[in-house]
C-alpha positions in Angstrom: 96.6 133.6 81.1 94.1 130.7 80.4 94.6 129.0 83.2 92.4 127.1 86.4 93.8 128.4 90.0 93.5 125.8 92.4 95.5 124.9 95.8 97.3 122.0 97.0 94.5 118.6 97.8 91.6 120.5 96.1 88.8 118.6 93.9 87.4 120.9 90.8 85.1 119.8 88.2 87.4 118.3 85.3 85.5 120.5 82.5 86.1 123.5 84.6 89.5 123.7 83.1 90.5 125.7 80.7 90.8 123.8 76.9 92.6 126.2 74.6 94.5 125.6 71.0 97.5 123.6 71.1 99.5 126.5 69.5 98.0 129.0 72.3 99.2 126.8 75.0 102.9 125.8 73.7 103.4 129.8 73.8 102.5 130.1 77.2 104.1 127.4 78.7 107.3 128.3 76.6 107.6 132.1 78.3 106.2 131.5 81.7 108.5 131.5 84.8 106.3 129.1 86.6 107.6 125.6 86.9 105.8 122.6 85.5 104.5 119.9 87.8 102.6 118.0 85.3 102.5 117.7 81.4 100.4 114.2 80.7 98.2 113.0 77.8 94.6 111.1 78.5 92.3 109.2 76.0 89.6 111.6 74.9 87.8 109.9 72.1 89.1 111.3 68.6 91.8 113.2 70.7 94.3 113.5 73.4 93.5 116.4 76.0 97.1 117.3 77.2 96.6 118.5 80.8 99.2 121.1 82.1 99.9 122.2 85.8 102.2 125.0 86.8 103.7 125.5 90.2 103.7 129.0 91.8 105.3 128.2 94.6 105.6 131.7 95.7 101.9 132.4 96.1 101.5 128.3 96.8 99.1 128.5 93.6 99.0 125.5 91.0 97.8 126.9 87.5 96.0 124.0 85.0 95.3 124.5 81.5 94.8 121.8 78.7 94.1 121.2 74.9 92.5 118.9 72.8 94.9 116.9 70.5 93.5 115.1 67.2 95.1 111.8 67.1 95.9 112.2 63.2 98.8 114.7 64.5 101.8 113.5 64.2 104.2 116.5 65.6 104.7 119.8 67.0 107.5 122.2 67.5 108.9 121.3 70.8 108.6 123.2 73.3 112.0 122.6 75.0 113.6 124.7 72.7 112.4 127.5 74.6 112.0 126.1 78.0 114.0 123.5 79.0 112.2 122.4 82.1 109.9 120.3 79.8 113.0 118.1 78.5 111.6 114.8 80.3 107.6 115.8 79.9 107.9 116.0 76.4 109.8 112.8 75.8 107.4 110.9 78.0 104.5 112.6 76.1 106.3 111.5 72.4 106.5 107.9 73.9 103.0 107.3 75.0 101.2 109.0 72.4 103.4 109.4 69.8 102.9 112.4 68.7 106.5 114.2 68.2 108.1 117.4 69.8 110.0 118.1 66.4 113.5 120.1 67.0 113.4 118.5 70.8 117.3 118.5 71.7 117.5 115.2 73.2 114.8 113.0 71.8 115.5 109.3 73.6 113.0 106.9 75.0 112.2 107.6 78.7 110.8 103.7 79.4 110.8 102.1 76.8 114.3 100.4 75.4 114.8 99.6 72.3 117.1 97.1 70.8 118.6 99.5 68.6 118.9 102.6 71.3 121.5 105.2 70.2 124.0 106.5 72.8 126.0 109.0 72.6 129.1 108.5 71.2 132.7 110.8 71.2 135.8 109.8 68.9 139.2 110.5 70.1 142.2 108.1 70.9 142.1 108.3 74.3 138.5 108.0 74.4 136.8 104.9 75.9 133.4 103.9 77.2 132.2 102.5 80.8 128.8 100.3 80.7 127.3 99.6 84.0 124.6 98.0 84.8 121.6 97.0 84.2 122.1 94.3 86.2 124.3 95.5 89.4 126.4 94.0 91.7 124.5 95.1 94.4 120.6 94.4 94.6 119.4 97.3 93.7 117.0 98.1 90.9 117.9 97.7 86.9 119.5 100.7 85.3 121.7 101.3 82.4 125.0 103.8 82.5 127.0 104.6 80.0 130.0 106.4 80.6 132.3 108.2 77.8 135.4 109.3 79.6 139.0 110.2 78.3 141.3 108.8 80.2 139.8 108.9 84.2 137.5 112.1 83.2 133.9 111.4 82.8 132.8 113.7 79.7 129.4 112.5 79.5 127.0 110.3 81.5 123.9 108.6 79.4 121.4 107.0 82.3 119.2 104.5 80.5 116.6 103.2 82.6 112.6 101.3 81.9 113.3 97.9 82.1 110.6 97.3 84.7 107.7 97.7 82.6 105.2 97.8 86.0 102.0 99.8 84.5 101.7 101.2 87.6 99.4 104.4 86.4 97.2 101.7 84.8 97.0 99.9 87.8 96.1 102.7 89.7 92.7 103.1 87.1 91.8 99.4 87.7 92.4 98.9 90.8 93.9 101.7 93.2 94.5 100.9 96.9 97.0 101.9 100.1 98.7 98.7 99.2 99.8 99.7 95.6 100.3 103.0 96.2 102.9 102.2 98.8 104.8 99.7 97.1 105.4 102.1 93.7 108.6 103.0 95.9 109.6 101.4 98.6 111.6 103.8 100.2 109.0 106.4 100.4 105.8 104.9 101.7 104.9 107.4 103.7 105.0 110.2 101.4 103.5 107.8 98.7 100.7 106.7 100.5 100.1 110.5 101.7 99.9 112.1 98.2 97.7 109.0 97.3 95.2 109.3 100.0 94.9 112.8 99.3 94.1 112.3 95.9 91.8 109.6 96.6 89.8 111.6 99.7 89.5 114.9 97.7 87.7 112.6 95.0 84.7 112.5 97.4 85.5 115.7 99.4 86.4 113.0 102.2 87.4 115.8 105.3 89.8 113.7 107.6 90.4 114.9 110.9 93.4 117.1 111.9 94.7 114.0 114.5 95.0 111.8 111.4 96.6 114.9 109.6 99.1 115.0 112.4 99.9 111.3 112.6 100.5 111.2 108.7 103.0 114.4 108.6 105.0 112.8 111.8 105.6 109.4 109.8 106.3 111.7 107.0 109.1 113.6 108.9 110.3 110.3 110.4 110.4 108.6 107.0 113.0 111.4 106.1 114.9 111.3 109.2 115.7 107.7 108.7 116.3 108.1 105.2 118.4 111.0 105.2 120.6 109.4 108.0 120.9 106.2 105.8 122.0 108.4 102.8 124.6 110.2 104.9 126.0 106.7 105.8 126.0 105.7 102.7 128.1 108.6 101.6 130.8 108.3 103.8 130.7 104.8 103.1 131.5 105.2 99.5 134.3 107.6 100.5 135.7 104.7 102.8 135.2 106.4 106.2 133.5 103.3 107.4 132.9 104.3 110.8 130.4 107.2 109.8 128.8 104.7 107.5 128.6 101.7 110.7 127.1 104.9 113.2 124.7 106.3 111.1 123.2 102.5 109.8 122.6 102.0 113.5 121.1 105.4 114.5 118.6 104.9 111.1 117.8 101.5 113.0 116.5 103.3 115.8 113.9 105.6 113.6 112.7 102.9 111.5 112.5 100.3 114.3 110.0 103.3 116.1 108.2 102.9 112.9 107.6 99.8 113.2 106.2 100.2 116.9 103.8 102.8 115.3 102.7 100.5 112.3 104.1 97.1 113.1 106.0 98.2 109.8 109.4 99.5 109.8 108.8 101.4 106.4 105.2 102.4 107.8 103.5 99.7 105.7 99.9 100.0 106.3 99.8 103.1 108.7 98.0 105.4 106.2 94.9 104.7 104.6 92.1 106.2 102.7 90.2 108.0 105.1 92.8 108.7 108.4 95.1 106.4 109.2 95.1 103.0 111.0 97.0 103.1 113.9 97.0 105.8 116.7 100.1 107.4 118.7 98.6 107.5 122.5 101.0 109.5 125.3 103.2 106.5 125.8 104.2 106.2 122.2 104.8 109.6 122.0 107.0 109.8 124.6 108.8 107.0 122.8 108.9 108.6 119.9 110.6 112.0 121.7 113.2 110.0 123.9 114.2 108.1 121.0 114.6 111.0 118.4 116.4 113.0 121.3 119.0 110.2 121.1 119.1 110.0 117.3 120.3 114.1 117.0 122.1 113.9 119.6 124.2 110.9 118.1 123.9 112.4 114.2 125.4 115.9 115.7 128.2 114.1 117.4 129.4 112.1 113.9 128.6 114.6 111.8 130.7 117.1 113.4 133.5 114.6 113.5 133.3 113.6 109.9 133.2 117.3 108.9 136.6 118.0 110.4 138.2 115.0 108.6 140.3 116.6 105.9 140.0 113.4 103.6 136.2 113.7 104.0 136.0 117.4 103.1 138.3 116.7 100.4 136.4 114.4 98.6 132.8 116.1 99.2 133.9 119.6 98.5 133.9 120.7 94.8 132.8 117.5 93.7 129.9 116.7 91.7 128.8 120.3 91.4 125.5 121.6 89.2 125.4 124.8 89.4 122.1 126.7 90.4 121.3 128.0 87.1 121.7 124.5 85.4 119.3 123.1 88.4 116.6 125.3 87.3 117.0 124.6 83.7 116.8 121.1 84.4 113.6 121.6 86.8 115.5 119.8 89.9 113.2 119.5 92.5 113.7 118.6 96.2 116.9 118.5 98.6 119.0 118.0 95.1 117.5 121.4 94.4 117.5 123.2 97.4 121.1 121.6 97.4 121.8 124.1 94.2 120.0 127.0 95.4 116.8 126.5 94.4 114.1 127.6 97.1 111.5 125.1 97.0 109.9 122.8 99.4 106.3 121.7 98.9 106.0 121.4 102.2 105.9 125.4 102.3 105.3 126.4 99.2 101.9 124.4 99.1 101.4 124.2 102.7 98.3 122.7 104.9 96.9 123.8 108.6 99.7 120.8 109.6 102.7 122.8 108.2 101.2 126.3 107.5 102.5 126.9 111.2 106.1 125.9 110.9 108.9 127.8 108.9 111.5 126.8 106.8 114.9 127.4 107.9 117.9 129.2 105.3 120.3 127.0 103.8 123.5 128.1 102.0 124.1 125.4 99.1 127.4 125.0 97.6 126.2 122.8 94.9 128.3 119.9 95.5 128.6 116.9 97.3 129.4 118.5 100.6 126.0 120.6 99.9 124.1 117.3 99.6 125.7 115.4 102.5 125.0 119.0 104.7 121.2 119.2 103.6 120.5 115.9 104.8 122.0 116.9 108.5 119.9 120.3 108.7 116.8 119.0 107.3 117.3 115.6 109.8 117.5 118.6 112.8 114.6 120.2 111.1 112.2 117.6 110.8 113.3 116.0 114.4 112.0 119.6 115.9 109.2 118.9 113.6 108.1 115.8 115.0 108.3 117.1 118.9 105.8 120.1 117.3 103.4 117.9 115.8 103.3 115.8 118.9 102.5 118.7 120.9 99.9 119.4 118.9 98.6 115.7 119.0 97.7 116.1 122.5 94.9 119.0 121.4 93.1 116.2 119.4 93.3 113.4 121.8 89.3 112.9 121.4 89.2 112.9 117.2 88.5 110.0 115.4 91.9 108.3 113.1 89.5 107.0 110.4 86.8 109.2 108.4 84.6 107.1 106.2 85.5 108.1 102.5 82.4 109.4 100.3 82.1 108.1 97.0 83.4 109.8 94.6 82.3 112.9 92.2 82.0 112.3 88.5 84.2 114.5 86.3 86.6 115.7 88.8 90.1 116.5 88.6 92.4 116.1 92.0 96.3 116.7 92.6 98.0 116.2 95.2 101.9 117.1 96.2 103.9 115.6 98.6 107.1 116.6 100.0 108.9 113.2 100.2 112.7 112.7 101.4 113.6 113.4 97.6 111.4 116.0 97.1 107.8 116.8 95.4 105.7 113.5 94.7 102.4 115.1 92.4 99.6 112.4 92.4 96.9 113.5 90.0 93.3 111.2 89.3 90.7 112.2 87.1 86.9 110.7 87.0 84.5 110.0 84.0 80.7 110.8 84.2 80.2 107.3 86.3 82.6 108.7 89.0 85.0 106.1 88.1 88.9 106.6 87.7 89.6 107.6 84.5 93.5 108.8 84.4 95.7 108.3 87.2 99.2 110.3 87.0 102.5 110.1 89.1 105.4 112.0 89.1 108.2 110.9 91.5 111.3 113.6 92.0 113.3 111.2 90.3 111.8 111.9 87.0 113.0 116.0 87.5 116.6 114.7 88.8 118.0 112.1 87.0 119.4 114.1 84.2 120.8 116.2 87.4 123.2 113.3 87.9 124.4 113.5 84.5 125.5 117.0 84.6 127.0 116.1 88.3 129.1 114.0 87.0 130.9 115.5 84.1 134.4 116.3 84.0 134.7 114.4 87.4 136.8 111.5 87.9 134.7 108.3 87.6 135.7 107.3 90.8 133.7 109.9 92.1 130.7 108.8 90.5 129.5 106.5 93.3 129.8 109.5 95.6 128.1 111.6 93.1 125.2 108.9 92.5 124.8 107.9 96.6 124.6 111.9 96.9 121.3 112.1 94.6 120.2 108.7 95.9 117.6 108.4 93.1 114.5 106.0 92.4 114.8 103.5 89.7 111.1 102.4 90.8 110.0 105.8 91.3 111.2 106.7 87.8 110.0 103.3 85.8 106.3 103.4 86.5 
């Protein structure tokens, strides 16, 4: 196997990544049991350098390889035909570099919407289409949903995104900053800022204090708690269980208001910075966080138990929007959506650092449906609350440490990769530097990149009235996808 094996948040020399013949690389990727977390190109003069990164979740390792492809090459035999986990990666690579994966089963645009876009069509006397978006009734990001239905039953949902054209990866090369990182996906400020900061720190091999790492982890878990609570309320709102919607909404506010007291922002903007964090957590604040989370946990426990005793709630959640474990694996679904389908993946533990290595993941029995997506959020809220309490206790052992370390200059010809488990799932940031030490390529993968197609699978053979419930259960990001 022609791979360079690294750990998460490790800098290596860019030129140490094996460069092998493209046909050999394709053959390796087609048969491997390891799942891809990166498959992207970079301009390399007369060639395109294709980088691949595979996650060995059991060993906590990332396997890197690359290949040079002449720019005159117009196409190649698709990897997706043999390994469906590459279906989105190959589409993105084709869109960005024009090298066509011949035989790809669903070679549609990823972010470049065309006027002549060809939607999937069905024929039949009772067949009809329902089009929603890209402009929505609510104040949300743009996305188009095209339902093919027979009566009320959905036979196919095609999702078209890419309306924003923000050019985030290019901006990261030209002017990288924490402010840009935390603006990529506004409901994942901490997760994105952690991934960015760790990537940039490793380019210069800057070592930050354990205290700063603990504060980052506390903020990451509080972000997870807040969004999960809000999502549970949104799910119940879509099935008209309004008391649950309101109670969860109020409870979420307690968490984000605590973030406000820590950093001056309810979403944690400005907290994380390259080199550490900008705000400390003292004993008084620590006690306030614990007190708040005790109240939050009690409220969430009571509301969840009440909701799940309701036959109306259970009738809407159970067996709605099912995605089999096999399909989830074939589509490379990640994060809480993957776990709700029975996939045993979580970057916090699969690629753990010194902060998470002492913790243990609790087993979760997935039912692959809307109920599973609701219940896993509840279990992760309780788990994250216990993690925050643990981190705060550990923080007392590092009171004299600095919260900030001056970052070192970037090392030329470097490659760094950071995987962070945001509340949706794994966020991947990759950076390379050139011979002068400047960033030459910055690559980002949001969990929604993996999971949007899973939503299409979830709604098949469901009533169209179940789409809002499935959509809220997945709660995917338009902006995280539309880079």
